[in-house]
C-alpha positions as CSV (number, residue, x, y, z in Angstrom):
1,M,0.5,-3.9,-26.3
2,V,1.0,-0.5,-26.5
3,E,3.7,1.1,-24.4
4,A,2.4,3.2,-21.5
5,P,3.7,7.1,-22.0
6,E,6.0,8.1,-19.1
7,V,3.3,11.0,-18.1
8,M,-0.2,9.9,-18.3
9,N,-3.4,11.6,-18.2
10,I,-6.5,10.4,-16.3
11,R,-7.7,8.2,-19.5
12,Q,-4.5,6.8,-20.1
13,A,-3.7,5.9,-16.2
14,S,-7.1,4.5,-15.8
15,E,-6.4,2.1,-18.8
16,Y,-2.9,1.5,-17.5
17,L,-4.5,0.4,-14.1
18,G,-7.5,-1.1,-15.2
19,V,-9.9,1.1,-13.4
20,S,-12.5,3.6,-14.5
21,P,-11.7,7.1,-15.0
22,D,-14.4,8.0,-12.5
23,T,-12.7,5.7,-9.8
24,L,-9.1,7.2,-10.4
25,Y,-10.7,10.7,-10.0
26,K,-12.0,9.3,-6.6
27,Y,-8.8,7.7,-5.6
28,V,-7.0,11.0,-6.5
29,Y,-9.3,13.2,-4.2
30,E,-8.9,10.8,-1.6
31,E,-5.3,10.8,-2.0
32,K,-5.0,7.3,-2.2
33,I,-2.9,7.3,-5.8
34,P,0.2,9.7,-6.6
35,A,-0.6,12.2,-8.9
36,F,0.2,15.9,-9.6
37,K,-1.6,18.5,-11.4
38,L,-0.2,20.2,-14.6
39,G,-2.4,23.3,-15.3
40,N,-5.9,22.2,-14.3
41,R,-5.2,18.5,-15.3
42,W,-4.3,15.5,-13.4
43,K,-1.1,13.6,-14.4
44,F,0.4,10.4,-13.5
45,K,3.9,9.5,-13.7
46,K,4.3,5.8,-14.9
47,T,7.5,5.0,-12.8
48,I,5.8,6.5,-9.7
49,L,2.4,4.4,-10.3
50,D,4.6,1.3,-10.9
51,S,6.4,2.0,-7.7
52,W,3.2,2.6,-5.6
53,M,1.8,-0.5,-7.0
54,E,4.8,-2.3,-6.2
55,R,4.3,-1.3,-2.5
56,K,0.8,-1.8,-2.3
57,S,1.2,-5.3,-3.6
58,T,3.8,-6.2,-0.9
59,V,2.2,-4.3,1.9
60,G,-1.5,-5.2,1.0
61,E,-2.8,-1.8,1.1
62,G,-0.8,-0.8,4.3
63,K,-3.2,-2.6,6.6
64,I,-2.2,-5.3,9.1
65,K,-5.1,-8.0,9.0
66,K,-5.3,-9.4,12.7
67,R,-5.1,-13.2,12.6
68,P,-8.0,-15.1,14.1
69,R,-7.6,-16.1,17.8
70,T,-6.7,-19.8,18.5
71,A,-9.0,-21.5,21.0
72,R,-5.9,-21.6,23.4
73,A,-5.5,-18.0,23.3
74,V,-9.3,-17.4,23.8
75,A,-9.4,-20.0,26.8
76,G,-6.4,-18.4,28.4
77,R,-8.1,-15.2,29.2
């Protein structure tokens, strides 16, 4: 397995993350993923992507899922 460079372009980052370049562009423009522009090219820092993925995997995309109501909770209303 080839080591990912510290700063990646769209193609390298899409391979690293396992998504298509088109999907990665979409995430960048929706500000769903950390990236920065160097000139007119989007760049991704590996350590920041790793931290971002770690946060997303432990938080679950930042969304709190509601637990289903129990029969008792519904009956008490």
